[in-house]
N, C-alpha and C positions, 0 to 999 in steps of 0.2 A: 504494500500500500504506500502511496505517496502522501506527502504532507497535504497537497492540494485536494486529493481525494478524501482524506480524513476531514479536512475543513468543510468540504461540501456535504459529507455525510452528517457531520455535526450540525450544520445548518438545517438539514432536513429533519433531524431529531428535534431540534429546538422548535421548528415550525409545528411539528406534530404535537409536541407537548404543550405548545401555546394555543393552538387552534382547535384541538379536538378534545372532546370529553372521552378520555380513555379509561378503561378498567384499571384499577390500581396495579394489578400484576403486569399489564402491558406497559404502563407508565414507568414502573419500576425497572422493567427490562430495558426500555429505551434509555432511562437515566443511567443505568449501569453501562450500557453500550457507549453512551456519550462520555461518561467518565473515562472509559478506556481510550476513546479517541482523543480526549484532552491530554491524557498521560502520554500517548503516542506523539502528539504534536509537540508537547513540551520537550520530550526527549529529542525529537528531530531538531528543534530550535537550539537546544543545548549543544548538540553535536555540531550544528552549523556555526554556532557562535565560537566553539573551540577551533574549528577550521579557519574561520576568519581571523581569530586571534593569532594563530600560527602563521598565516599568510602575512599578516601585518608585521609580525616579528621579523620574518624573512625580509620584507621590504625595508624595514627600518635598518636591518643589518646591512643590506645592500647600499642604502643611502650613506651610512657611516663609512663603508669601504670606499665609496666614490669620493668622499670628502678628504680622505687621507692622501 
């Protein structure tokens, strides 16, 4: 699953929970699925942030080498 797919599914879940009168068991299932998607998205963002940080460190290192 991609981050974009997870966000789309999360939006669909929010719409269903907001717009429909659902039985408690179905609402609970959707809520659990939504929480799983939120966790997945958070982890993806954390990984991406780490990658960006590493790239920035490499760029900063290159800039320092150029100045020498």
